[in-house]
C-alpha positions as CSV (number, residue, x, y, z in Angstrom):
1,M,25.0,-4.7,-8.2
2,D,24.7,-2.6,-5.5
3,E,26.8,0.2,-4.8
4,R,26.5,1.4,-1.4
5,Y,29.0,4.8,-2.5
6,P,28.1,4.8,-6.1
7,T,30.0,7.9,-8.0
8,R,29.0,7.0,-11.5
9,R,27.6,9.2,-14.7
10,V,25.0,8.1,-17.3
11,F,23.0,8.9,-20.8
12,L,19.9,9.7,-20.3
13,R,17.3,10.5,-23.2
14,R,16.0,13.8,-23.3
15,G,13.1,14.7,-25.9
16,L,13.1,13.6,-29.3
17,G,16.7,12.2,-29.5
18,A,19.0,14.8,-28.1
19,F,21.1,13.1,-25.1
20,A,22.5,14.8,-21.8
21,V,24.9,13.9,-19.2
22,A,23.4,13.3,-15.9
23,A,25.8,13.3,-13.0
24,I,24.0,10.7,-10.4
25,P,25.0,12.4,-6.7
26,V,27.5,10.7,-4.3
27,C,26.5,8.7,-1.4
28,S,29.5,9.6,0.1
29,V,28.2,8.5,4.1
30,K,25.8,6.2,5.1
31,P,22.0,7.4,5.3
32,Q,20.8,8.9,8.3
33,Q,18.5,7.4,10.3
34,R,16.2,8.4,13.6
35,A,13.7,7.1,14.9
36,L,10.3,9.5,15.1
37,T,8.5,7.9,17.6
38,R,9.5,5.8,20.9
39,G,7.9,3.4,23.9
40,P,6.2,2.6,26.1
41,A,3.5,2.9,23.2
42,F,3.6,1.0,19.6
43,H,3.4,3.0,16.8
44,W,3.1,2.3,12.7
45,F,1.6,3.3,9.6
46,G,1.3,0.7,7.7
47,Y,0.9,0.4,3.7
48,Y,3.5,1.9,1.4
49,D,0.6,4.1,-1.5
50,K,-1.1,6.7,1.0
51,W,0.5,10.0,1.6
52,Q,2.1,9.9,5.1
53,F,3.4,13.1,5.1
54,D,1.8,16.5,4.7
55,A,1.9,18.5,1.8
56,G,4.8,20.7,3.8
57,N,6.9,17.7,4.5
58,R,7.0,19.2,8.5
59,Y,4.2,16.3,9.8
60,V,4.1,12.3,9.9
61,L,0.9,10.4,10.0
62,G,1.5,7.6,12.4
63,M,-0.9,5.3,14.6
64,E,0.0,4.4,18.1
65,V,-1.4,1.0,20.2
66,D,-0.4,-0.4,23.8
67,F,-0.3,-4.2,23.1
68,E,1.3,-6.5,20.4
69,G,1.4,-10.0,19.5
70,R,-2.4,-10.7,18.5
71,S,-5.2,-9.8,16.4
72,P,-7.2,-7.0,16.8
73,R,-10.4,-7.7,18.4
74,P,-14.2,-5.3,18.1
75,D,-13.0,-3.7,21.3
76,D,-9.7,-2.6,20.7
77,V,-8.7,1.3,19.8
78,I,-5.8,2.6,18.4
79,G,-4.6,6.7,18.7
80,I,-4.4,8.7,15.8
81,G,-1.5,11.3,15.8
82,M,1.5,13.0,13.8
83,V,5.0,13.6,14.3
84,D,6.2,16.9,14.1
85,L,9.4,16.8,12.4
86,E,10.5,20.5,13.2
87,D,10.0,20.3,16.9
88,G,12.0,17.7,18.4
89,D,9.6,15.0,17.1
90,R,6.8,15.7,18.9
91,W,3.7,13.5,18.6
92,I,0.2,15.2,18.1
93,D,-3.0,13.4,19.1
94,L,-5.5,13.6,16.3
95,G,-8.1,11.0,17.2
96,T,-9.0,7.6,17.7
97,S,-10.1,4.5,15.6
98,R,-11.9,0.8,15.9
99,A,-11.7,-0.3,12.9
100,W,-7.7,-1.2,11.6
101,N,-5.5,-3.9,11.2
102,W,-1.5,-4.4,11.5
103,Q,-0.9,-4.3,8.0
104,Q,-2.6,-1.5,6.6
105,G,-3.8,0.2,9.7
106,C,-6.9,2.1,9.2
107,M,-6.0,3.6,5.9
108,L,-4.7,6.6,7.5
109,Q,-3.5,9.5,5.1
110,W,-3.7,12.8,4.3
111,R,-6.1,13.8,1.8
112,P,-5.1,14.3,-1.3
113,G,-5.2,17.5,-2.8
114,S,-5.8,18.9,0.5
115,Q,-2.9,21.3,2.8
116,S,-4.8,20.1,5.9
117,E,-7.4,17.4,6.1
118,V,-6.1,13.9,7.4
119,M,-8.7,10.8,6.5
120,W,-9.1,7.3,8.4
121,N,-11.2,4.4,9.0
122,D,-13.6,3.7,12.2
123,R,-16.3,2.2,13.1
124,E,-19.9,3.2,14.9
125,E,-21.1,0.6,16.6
126,D,-21.8,-2.1,13.4
127,R,-21.0,-0.1,10.7
128,F,-17.7,0.8,9.7
129,I,-17.1,4.7,8.2
130,C,-14.7,7.4,7.4
131,R,-13.4,10.6,9.8
132,I,-12.1,14.1,8.1
133,L,-10.1,15.9,10.1
134,D,-8.8,19.5,9.0
135,V,-5.8,19.9,11.5
136,E,-6.0,23.8,11.5
137,S,-9.5,24.4,12.5
138,G,-10.1,20.9,14.4
139,R,-13.4,20.2,12.3
140,T,-14.5,17.2,11.9
141,R,-17.0,15.1,9.6
142,T,-17.8,11.5,9.3
143,L,-18.8,9.5,6.1
144,P,-20.9,6.5,6.3
145,H,-18.7,4.5,4.5
146,P,-14.8,3.5,5.1
147,V,-12.3,4.0,2.3
148,Y,-9.6,2.3,0.7
149,T,-7.7,4.5,-1.8
150,V,-8.4,8.1,-2.7
151,S,-8.6,9.7,-6.2
152,P,-5.6,12.4,-6.6
153,D,-7.8,15.2,-6.5
154,G,-9.3,14.2,-3.2
155,R,-12.9,13.8,-4.4
156,T,-13.6,10.3,-5.2
157,A,-12.6,7.1,-3.2
158,V,-13.2,3.4,-3.8
159,S,-13.5,0.5,-1.4
160,P,-14.4,-3.0,-1.3
161,D,-16.0,-4.8,1.5
162,F,-14.2,-4.9,4.6
163,R,-16.6,-7.3,6.0
164,R,-15.9,-10.1,3.0
165,I,-11.5,-9.2,2.9
166,Q,-12.0,-10.1,7.0
167,D,-13.6,-13.3,5.9
168,M,-11.2,-14.2,3.5
169,R,-8.2,-13.2,4.7
170,P,-8.3,-12.1,8.7
171,G,-5.5,-9.3,9.0
172,Y,-6.5,-7.3,6.4
173,G,-9.7,-6.7,7.1
174,Y,-11.5,-4.8,10.2
175,A,-13.0,-6.7,13.0
176,G,-16.2,-6.2,13.6
177,P,-19.6,-6.6,12.2
178,P,-19.1,-10.1,10.0
179,D,-19.7,-11.1,6.3
180,P,-23.7,-10.8,5.7
181,H,-22.4,-12.9,2.4
182,S,-20.2,-15.2,4.2
183,R,-22.2,-18.3,2.4
184,A,-22.1,-16.7,-1.0
185,R,-19.0,-17.4,-3.7
186,A,-19.7,-14.1,-5.5
187,P,-22.4,-12.2,-4.6
188,E,-24.1,-9.6,-6.7
189,D,-24.6,-7.1,-4.1
190,S,-20.9,-7.1,-2.9
191,G,-18.3,-5.6,-4.4
192,I,-16.5,-1.7,-5.0
193,L,-18.2,1.0,-4.0
194,R,-17.3,5.0,-5.1
195,I,-18.0,7.2,-2.7
196,D,-17.9,11.2,-3.0
197,L,-16.1,12.3,0.0
198,E,-17.6,16.0,-0.1
199,S,-21.6,14.9,0.3
200,G,-20.9,11.2,1.6
201,R,-23.2,9.3,-1.1
202,A,-21.7,6.2,-2.3
203,Q,-22.6,3.7,-5.2
204,Q,-21.3,-0.1,-6.2
205,I,-20.0,-0.2,-9.6
206,I,-18.4,-3.5,-9.5
207,S,-19.9,-6.7,-8.2
208,L,-18.1,-9.8,-7.0
209,A,-20.5,-11.9,-9.2
210,E,-19.5,-9.3,-12.6
211,I,-16.0,-10.4,-12.2
212,A,-16.7,-13.9,-10.9
213,R,-18.3,-14.5,-14.3
214,L,-15.1,-13.3,-16.4
215,P,-13.2,-16.1,-17.8
216,Y,-10.2,-17.4,-16.1
217,P,-8.2,-20.1,-18.5
218,H,-5.8,-20.9,-16.0
219,A,-8.0,-22.9,-13.2
220,D,-11.5,-24.4,-12.1
221,L,-12.6,-21.4,-9.7
222,S,-16.4,-23.2,-9.8
223,N,-15.5,-24.0,-6.4
224,A,-14.1,-21.1,-5.3
225,K,-15.3,-18.2,-2.9
226,H,-14.2,-14.4,-4.5
227,Y,-13.2,-11.2,-2.8
228,F,-11.4,-8.1,-4.0
229,N,-8.1,-6.8,-2.4
230,H,-5.6,-3.5,-2.9
231,L,-7.1,-1.0,-4.6
232,L,-5.1,2.4,-6.3
233,F,-6.2,4.7,-8.5
234,N,-3.7,5.6,-11.1
235,P,-1.8,9.2,-11.0
236,D,-4.9,11.2,-13.2
237,G,-6.9,9.5,-10.9
238,T,-9.4,8.4,-14.2
239,R,-8.7,4.8,-13.7
240,F,-8.2,2.5,-10.7
241,I,-6.8,-1.2,-10.1
242,F,-8.2,-3.7,-7.9
243,L,-7.3,-7.4,-7.5
244,H,-9.5,-10.1,-7.7
245,R,-8.9,-13.0,-5.1
246,W,-10.1,-16.1,-4.6
247,R,-10.2,-19.3,-2.3
248,E,-11.8,-22.8,-2.2
249,V,-14.1,-23.3,0.5
250,E,-15.5,-26.5,2.3
251,D,-18.4,-27.5,1.0
252,E,-20.2,-27.8,4.4
253,T,-19.2,-24.6,6.8
254,F,-18.0,-22.5,3.5
255,A,-14.8,-21.6,5.1
256,A,-11.9,-21.0,2.7
257,V,-9.1,-22.9,3.2
258,G,-5.8,-23.7,1.7
259,G,-4.0,-20.1,-0.2
260,F,-5.2,-17.9,-2.7
261,G,-5.2,-16.9,-6.4
262,T,-4.9,-13.7,-8.1
263,R,-5.7,-11.5,-10.9
264,M,-4.8,-7.9,-11.4
265,L,-7.9,-5.6,-13.1
266,T,-8.5,-2.3,-13.7
267,A,-11.6,-0.3,-14.5
268,S,-12.6,3.5,-15.0
269,I,-13.7,5.2,-12.4
270,H,-16.9,4.8,-13.5
271,G,-16.7,1.3,-13.0
272,N,-17.0,0.4,-16.7
273,D,-14.1,-0.5,-19.0
274,V,-12.7,-3.6,-16.7
275,R,-9.4,-4.7,-17.8
276,V,-7.4,-7.8,-17.1
277,V,-4.0,-7.0,-17.0
278,D,-2.2,-10.1,-15.4
279,D,-4.0,-13.2,-15.3
280,Y,-1.3,-15.4,-14.4
281,G,-2.4,-15.9,-10.5
282,Y,0.5,-14.6,-8.4
283,T,0.3,-11.1,-9.0
284,S,1.3,-9.2,-5.7
285,H,2.7,-5.6,-4.9
286,F,2.3,-3.0,-7.0
287,I,2.4,0.9,-8.0
288,W,0.9,3.3,-11.3
289,R,4.3,4.7,-13.1
290,D,2.2,6.7,-14.8
291,P,-1.2,7.2,-16.2
292,G,-0.6,3.8,-18.1
293,H,1.7,1.7,-16.9
294,I,1.8,-0.7,-13.6
295,L,4.8,-1.9,-11.7
296,A,4.2,-5.2,-10.0
297,W,5.6,-8.0,-8.7
298,A,3.8,-11.2,-10.9
299,R,5.0,-14.9,-11.9
300,R,4.8,-14.8,-15.9
301,P,6.8,-17.5,-18.0
302,S,9.3,-15.1,-19.4
303,H,11.3,-14.6,-16.4
304,G,9.4,-16.5,-13.6
305,D,8.7,-14.3,-10.3
306,R,9.9,-10.4,-11.0
307,F,8.6,-7.4,-11.1
308,Y,7.2,-6.4,-14.6
309,L,6.0,-3.3,-15.8
310,F,2.4,-3.7,-17.4
311,P,0.4,-1.4,-19.7
312,D,-2.9,-0.5,-19.0
313,G,-4.1,-2.3,-22.0
314,P,-2.5,-3.7,-25.3
315,G,1.3,-3.7,-25.3
316,P,4.7,-5.7,-24.0
317,V,4.9,-6.2,-21.0
318,D,8.9,-5.6,-19.5
319,V,11.1,-7.1,-17.1
320,V,12.6,-4.5,-14.3
321,G,15.4,-5.1,-12.4
322,A,15.9,-8.2,-13.3
323,E,19.1,-9.2,-11.8
324,V,19.1,-7.2,-8.7
325,M,15.1,-6.7,-7.6
326,T,14.7,-10.3,-7.5
327,R,12.6,-10.5,-4.0
328,N,9.0,-9.1,-3.4
329,G,8.5,-5.9,-1.9
330,H,6.6,-2.9,-1.3
331,C,7.6,-0.6,-4.5
332,S,6.9,2.8,-5.3
333,Y,8.5,5.7,-7.7
334,L,9.7,8.7,-6.3
335,P,8.9,12.0,-8.0
336,G,10.6,11.8,-11.6
337,N,10.2,8.1,-12.3
338,N,13.9,7.9,-12.2
339,W,14.0,6.2,-8.8
340,I,12.1,3.4,-7.4
341,L,11.8,2.9,-3.3
342,N,11.3,-0.5,-2.7
343,D,12.1,-3.1,0.3
344,T,12.7,-6.8,0.7
345,Y,11.0,-9.2,3.5
346,P,12.8,-10.8,6.3
347,D,16.0,-13.2,4.3
348,E,17.1,-16.1,6.3
349,E,19.0,-14.1,9.2
350,R,15.6,-12.4,9.7
351,Y,16.9,-8.9,8.1
352,Q,15.0,-6.7,5.7
353,R,16.6,-4.4,3.3
354,V,15.2,-1.0,2.2
355,Y,16.7,-0.1,-0.9
356,L,16.8,2.5,-4.0
357,Y,16.5,1.1,-7.6
358,H,18.1,3.6,-10.0
359,V,15.9,3.0,-13.3
360,P,18.3,4.6,-15.8
361,S,21.0,2.7,-15.0
362,G,19.9,-0.3,-12.9
363,R,21.6,0.2,-10.1
364,T,20.4,-0.2,-6.5
365,V,21.5,1.8,-3.0
366,T,21.0,0.1,0.0
367,L,19.5,2.3,2.6
368,G,19.6,0.3,5.4
369,R,19.5,-3.5,6.5
370,F,16.8,-3.7,9.6
371,F,16.3,-6.9,12.0
372,L,12.9,-8.5,12.5
373,P,12.7,-10.2,15.7
374,P,11.2,-13.8,15.0
375,E,8.1,-13.1,17.4
376,Y,7.2,-10.5,14.3
377,K,5.6,-13.3,12.2
378,G,2.3,-14.1,10.3
379,E,-0.6,-11.0,10.9
380,W,1.5,-9.1,13.0
381,R,4.9,-9.0,11.2
382,V,6.1,-6.0,10.6
383,D,6.8,-5.2,7.2
384,T,9.1,-1.5,6.4
385,H,6.5,-0.5,3.8
386,P,8.8,2.4,3.0
387,R,6.8,5.5,2.2
388,F,8.4,9.1,1.0
389,S,8.2,12.3,1.6
390,R,6.1,14.7,-1.0
391,D,9.4,16.1,-2.5
392,G,11.0,12.6,-2.4
393,R,14.3,13.1,-0.5
394,Q,13.0,11.4,2.7
395,V,11.9,8.1,4.0
396,V,9.7,6.9,6.4
397,I,9.3,3.2,7.3
398,D,7.6,0.8,10.2
399,S,10.5,-1.4,11.9
400,A,11.1,-3.4,15.3
401,H,14.9,-3.5,14.7
402,G,15.5,-0.8,17.7
403,G,14.4,-3.0,20.8
404,A,11.1,-0.8,21.4
405,G,8.9,-2.7,19.8
406,R,7.3,-1.2,16.3
407,Q,8.3,2.5,15.6
408,L,8.6,4.8,13.1
409,Y,12.3,5.5,11.7
410,L,12.9,8.8,9.1
411,I,16.1,7.9,6.6
412,D,17.5,11.2,4.8
413,I,17.8,10.2,1.4
414,S,18.5,13.8,0.1
415,D,22.5,12.9,-0.9
416,I,21.3,10.4,-2.7
417,V,18.6,11.4,-5.3
């Protein structure tokens, strides 16, 4: 059920049994949208699971480049900047990066727990690194390792080997130095690093070999080549998700062939207590609902391809939005967990839908349908990857619907939520 302009009242459970009636706000007009960036340069942010808005909801981070339609090369440099929402959407230059891709950029984000620090990955010669910039003081420091996901207190990061990702799935790693283990199926000295964001010290806490040895009941992985991708800390910083992926390889060239299999695992911040959360082979986009539950698109016997709520440990797996959230998308919970922000890949007419799903009532509210021109496909496609402001009242997407290539667009959802 899709309600563009809903008027509805629902009962919400409160406390240990008392009930209260909560009025869902009326969306009497189409949510307002505006372009935050414009040509001739192209702008985007990338993935949906990092802070794009600063703590005061005034500044919106973005990346800038002068070309589209091809893979990044090692010598391609992008600009790092932010949009000032209170000064005519003025673009403010912050720096540059030589370690980036079209889908996730350079892991640009506001450092959790900080009011003024911005982080992004970069490259110095043949080494991937991370920059941390204080936008108020201008002080910049460099960590000797790239980051993927950062703990909520901003003290710790975990990261896979981006060289390995580029070898296994070009477009999600970085162009530059090659994977030194490209002819190894599951090396012991490649895996996930834990990085101290103050000192820069790092140690490997999980290896590819360790995870490849875990029994997999659904297929023979003896000829598989393994890698890690898509890491995310839970809301209290005690555990993180990582996807274990694999592809078959050719015997002589050791090149990966065919599609990839996936299982979703979690581990403690120290890399121990590894748990297999979903091992049916098709886990895709996910988000933590709370420290103990994960919403993820997956394929399971109960409902096929759907969004499921997984416990991080023993317990039932529940389908979410079975009748309305029927397509894979980039999901996140707005503050309070009553609303899920999500999108879809292009439909038959190349429109991408961005919408809200109201968990208590089961209804959806469409925020917009955005046309993706047919030349945006494969590695350099433009997924909307919706990201919300810290107060949950605004959304920013990447989109190429406006005729100026990929740009950032803001949607005001304050009248809905």
